[in-house]
C-alpha positions in Angstrom: 0.0 0.0 0.0 1.4 3.4 -1.1 0.7 6.2 1.4 0.6 9.8 0.1 2.8 12.2 1.9 1.9 15.9 1.9 3.9 18.8 3.4 2.6 22.1 4.5 2.8 23.9 1.2 1.2 20.9 -0.6 -1.7 20.8 1.9 -2.3 24.5 1.5 -2.3 24.2 -2.3 -4.7 21.3 -2.2 -7.1 22.8 0.3 -8.4 26.3 -0.7 -10.4 28.4 1.8 -13.4 27.8 -0.5 -12.9 24.0 -0.2 -12.4 24.3 3.6 -15.6 26.3 4.1 -17.6 23.9 2.0 -16.5 20.6 3.6 -16.5 22.0 7.2 -20.1 23.2 6.8 -21.1 19.8 5.6 -19.2 18.2 8.5 -20.9 20.4 11.1 -24.3 19.3 9.6 -23.3 15.6 9.8 -22.2 16.1 13.4 -25.5 17.8 14.3 -27.4 14.9 12.8 -25.3 12.4 14.7 -23.8 10.9 11.5 -20.1 11.3 12.6 -18.1 9.5 15.2 -15.7 11.5 17.4 -14.3 10.2 20.7 -13.1 12.7 23.2 -9.8 14.4 22.8 -6.9 13.0 24.8 -4.6 15.5 26.4 -0.9 14.9 27.4 0.3 17.9 29.4 4.0 19.0 29.1 4.1 21.3 32.1 7.8 22.3 31.8 7.0 24.3 28.7 3.3 25.2 29.5 2.1 23.2 26.5 0.4 19.9 25.7 -0.2 17.2 23.0 -3.7 16.2 21.9 -4.8 13.1 20.1 -8.0 13.7 18.0 -9.5 10.7 16.3 -12.7 10.8 14.2 -14.7 9.2 11.4 -16.9 11.1 9.0 -18.3 9.5 5.9 -15.9 7.3 4.0 -12.8 8.5 5.8 -11.3 8.1 9.3 -8.2 9.7 10.8 -6.4 11.1 13.7 -4.5 14.3 14.4 -1.6 14.4 16.8 -1.3 18.1 17.7 0.8 20.1 20.1 0.1 23.5 21.5 3.3 25.1 22.9 2.7 28.8 23.5 6.4 29.5 24.2 7.5 28.2 20.8 7.3 31.4 18.7 9.2 33.6 21.2 11.6 31.1 22.8 12.4 28.6 19.9 11.3 30.4 16.7 8.8 27.6 16.0 5.0 27.7 15.5 2.8 27.5 18.5 0.7 24.7 16.9 2.5 21.7 15.4 0.5 18.8 14.1 0.6 15.7 11.9 -2.5 14.0 10.5 -3.0 10.4 9.4 -6.0 9.7 7.0 -7.3 6.1 6.9 -9.7 4.0 4.9 -12.0 2.9 7.8 -12.9 -0.4 6.0 -9.3 -1.6 5.4 -7.6 0.4 8.1 -4.8 1.3 5.6 -3.2 4.7 5.9 -4.2 6.7 2.7 -2.1 9.8 3.6 0.1 11.4 6.2 0.2 15.1 6.0 1.1 18.3 7.8 -1.7 18.9 10.3 -0.8 22.5 11.2 -2.0 23.8 7.8 -5.2 21.7 8.2 -5.8 23.2 11.6 -5.4 26.8 10.4 -7.7 26.3 7.4 -10.4 24.4 9.2 -10.4 26.7 12.2 -10.8 29.7 10.0 -13.6 28.0 8.1 -15.4 27.1 11.4 -15.4 30.7 12.6 -16.7 31.9 9.2 -19.5 29.4 9.3 -20.5 30.3 12.8 -20.7 34.0 11.7 -22.8 33.0 8.8 -25.4 31.3 11.1 -25.2 33.5 14.2 -24.1 37.1 13.3 -26.8 39.7 12.6 -24.4 41.9 10.7 -21.0 41.3 9.0 -19.6 44.6 7.7 -17.2 45.5 10.5 -14.8 42.8 11.8 -12.4 42.9 14.7 -9.4 40.7 15.4 -8.0 40.4 18.9 -4.7 38.5 18.3 -3.2 39.0 14.9 -1.2 35.9 14.1 -1.5 33.1 11.5 -4.9 31.9 12.8 -6.4 35.4 12.6 -5.4 35.6 8.9 -7.0 32.3 8.2 -10.2 33.4 9.9 -10.3 36.6 7.9 -9.7 34.7 4.6 -12.5 32.3 5.4 -14.9 35.2 6.2 -14.1 36.7 2.9 -15.2 33.5 1.2 -18.5 33.7 3.1 -19.1 37.5 3.2 -17.0 38.9 0.3 -14.0 41.2 0.2 -15.7 44.4 1.3 -15.1 44.2 5.0 -13.9 46.8 7.4 -11.0 45.4 9.4 -9.9 46.4 12.9 -6.8 44.8 14.5 -5.5 44.7 18.1 -2.7 42.8 19.7 -0.5 43.1 22.7 2.3 42.9 20.2 1.6 46.2 18.4 3.9 45.3 15.5 1.9 42.2 14.9 -1.3 44.3 14.8 0.3 46.8 12.4 1.5 44.0 10.0 -2.0 42.4 10.0 -3.7 45.7 9.4 -1.3 46.7 6.6 -1.6 43.3 4.9 -5.4 43.4 5.0 -6.3 47.0 4.4 -7.4 47.5 8.0 -6.4 49.8 10.9 -5.0 49.3 14.3 -7.0 50.0 17.4 -6.5 49.4 21.2 -7.8 46.3 22.9 -10.4 48.5 24.6 -11.7 49.6 21.2 -11.6 46.2 19.3 -15.1 45.1 20.4 -17.1 47.8 18.7 -17.6 45.6 15.7 -20.2 43.3 14.1 -18.0 40.3 14.4 -15.1 39.9 16.9 -12.6 37.1 16.5 -10.4 36.4 19.5 -7.3 34.2 19.1 -5.1 34.8 22.1 -3.9 32.3 24.7 -5.0 34.5 27.5 -5.9 33.2 31.0 -7.0 36.7 32.0 -10.2 38.2 30.5 -9.5 40.8 27.9 -13.0 41.8 26.8 -15.7 43.2 29.0 -19.4 43.8 28.1 -19.1 47.6 27.8 -16.5 47.1 25.1 -19.0 45.5 22.8 -21.9 46.7 20.6 -25.4 45.4 21.5 -25.3 43.0 18.5 -21.7 41.9 18.4 -21.1 38.3 17.5 -17.9 36.7 19.0 -15.9 33.9 17.7 -13.8 32.8 20.7 -11.0 30.7 19.4 -8.1 31.3 21.8 -9.3 29.2 24.8 -8.3 25.7 24.1 -7.2 24.3 27.5 -8.6 24.4 31.0 -8.1 27.8 32.7 -7.9 29.8 29.5 -10.4 32.6 28.9 -10.6 35.8 26.8 -14.0 37.1 27.9 -15.0 38.7 31.2 -18.0 37.2 33.0 -20.0 40.4 32.3 -20.1 39.4 28.6 -22.1 36.3 29.4 -25.2 38.1 30.5 -27.9 37.6 28.0 -25.5 36.0 25.5 -26.6 33.4 23.0 -23.9 30.7 23.5 -23.2 28.2 20.8 -20.4 25.6 21.1 -18.7 23.3 18.6 -19.0 20.4 21.1 -20.4 20.8 24.6 -18.0 18.4 26.3 -14.9 19.9 24.8 -16.1 23.5 25.4 -16.9 22.7 29.0 -13.5 21.2 29.5 -11.2 23.6 27.7 -13.2 26.2 25.7 -14.1 29.8 26.5 -16.9 28.6 28.8 -14.7 26.3 30.9 -13.8 28.8 33.6 -17.3 30.3 34.0 -18.8 26.8 34.3 -16.2 25.7 36.8 -16.7 28.9 38.9 -20.5 28.5 38.8 -21.0 31.8 37.0 -22.5 30.0 34.0 -25.1 27.2 34.0 -25.0 24.4 31.4 -28.6 25.3 30.6 -27.4 28.6 29.2 -25.8 26.9 26.2 -28.2 27.1 23.2 -26.7 24.1 21.4 -23.9 23.1 19.2 -23.2 24.7 15.8 -23.8 21.4 14.0 -27.4 21.4 15.3 -27.8 24.9 13.9 -26.3 24.1 10.5 -28.5 21.0 10.3 -31.6 23.1 11.0 -32.3 21.4 14.3 -31.8 24.5 16.5 -32.5 28.1 15.7 -29.3 30.0 16.1 -30.9 33.4 15.7 -33.3 32.9 18.5 -33.7 36.2 20.4 -31.7 39.3 19.9 -28.4 40.7 21.2 -24.9 39.3 21.3 -23.9 35.8 20.4 -20.8 33.6 21.1 -19.3 30.7 19.2 -17.0 28.8 21.5 -14.6 27.0 19.2 -12.4 24.3 20.5 -11.8 22.5 17.2 -13.4 19.2 16.2 -11.6 16.1 15.0 -14.3 15.6 12.3 -13.2 19.0 10.8 -9.7 17.7 10.4 -10.9 14.4 8.8 -13.0 16.2 6.1 -10.3 18.8 5.5 -7.6 16.1 5.2 -9.9 14.1 2.9 -10.4 17.1 0.6 -6.7 17.8 0.5 -6.0 14.1 -0.2 -8.6 13.9 -3.1 -7.3 17.1 -4.7 -3.7 16.0 -4.4 -4.4 12.6 -6.0 -6.3 14.3 -8.8 -3.5 16.8 -9.4 -0.6 14.4 -9.0 0.8 16.4 -6.0 2.9 14.8 -3.2 5.1 11.8 -2.7 4.2 8.2 -1.9 5.9 5.7 0.5 5.2 2.1 1.4 4.8 2.5 5.2 2.7 -0.6 6.0 
C-alpha cells in the first residue's frame, strides 16, 4: 500500500479556503445529525513548557483519521517555532490502511478559520465590520475564510498586545490598528489569544456583536469577562470539549454560567435542528476544534492531491 505524503505547502495548495468552508459546513451538519463518530480528545500535558499534546480521532463518511497536535505557547518567542505543530493520518475505515500522512498544522489553520466563518454565517446579525484580537497566523485564516462567506468588502480592525503584529496584520489586509479596549465595537469579533485573564468586557462590545472565541483551548484559558455572558446566545462546537477547555470552561467551573445557558452546538444549527438566531443581542461561538473537521479537510486535500498528482508516496505498511 502506497501512502501519500503531503507537506505544509502541498496541503495549502490542495485545500483552498473555498474548499475548507464547504467541507467544514457539511461536517458540522453531519455532526449535528449524529452521523459522525468523534471520541473525546486525549490531552498529554507538558508542564515544563506550559504546553500539551492532543490526540484527536474521528470518522466522517468514507474516511477516518487522527491528528496528533501540540500547542506550545512558548514556541514562537523562545524557539522560533510555530505554537501549533501537528501531523494528520488519514485512513480508509474499512481496510484500516493509511491513505495519507500530512502536515496537520496547515489543516488546523484552514479548518479553524472555516469554522469561525460558518459560525458567523449562522449567528451574526451583521457582518460589515470585523475585529481581530490577536493578529497571528490563525487570525489571517479566519479573515480569509470570512471573505469567502461574506465577500471582500469588510472593514477590518486589529488589536494585539504585540503592536507590531497588529500593524502588520492591518497593513496586509487594508485594516487599521485600534486598542484592545476599542476592538469590540464591531459586528463580528474574532479572538485568538492564549490568555488566562479576561481581555474583553461587556461595555467594550456593541449590543449585537457576535464573538468567535478561538483562543481558549485548554482548562483555565479565557478571553471574555463574566460580564459578557449576561444575555449572551452561547453556541459551542462540542459541549463536552467546550466545558473542559473552551471559553466557557472557567465560568462553568466557577458557577458563573449554568450548562442550561448553552443554546446548542453549531452542528445542530447548521443542520436546522436548532434556531441559532433565537432572540436578539450578542452571540458567542465557543470553538475548541473538532476532529471531524480535520478528517474532512484532510480528505479534501488528499482527493485534490491525488487528482492533481501532488505529493510523494511511500510504502509505510
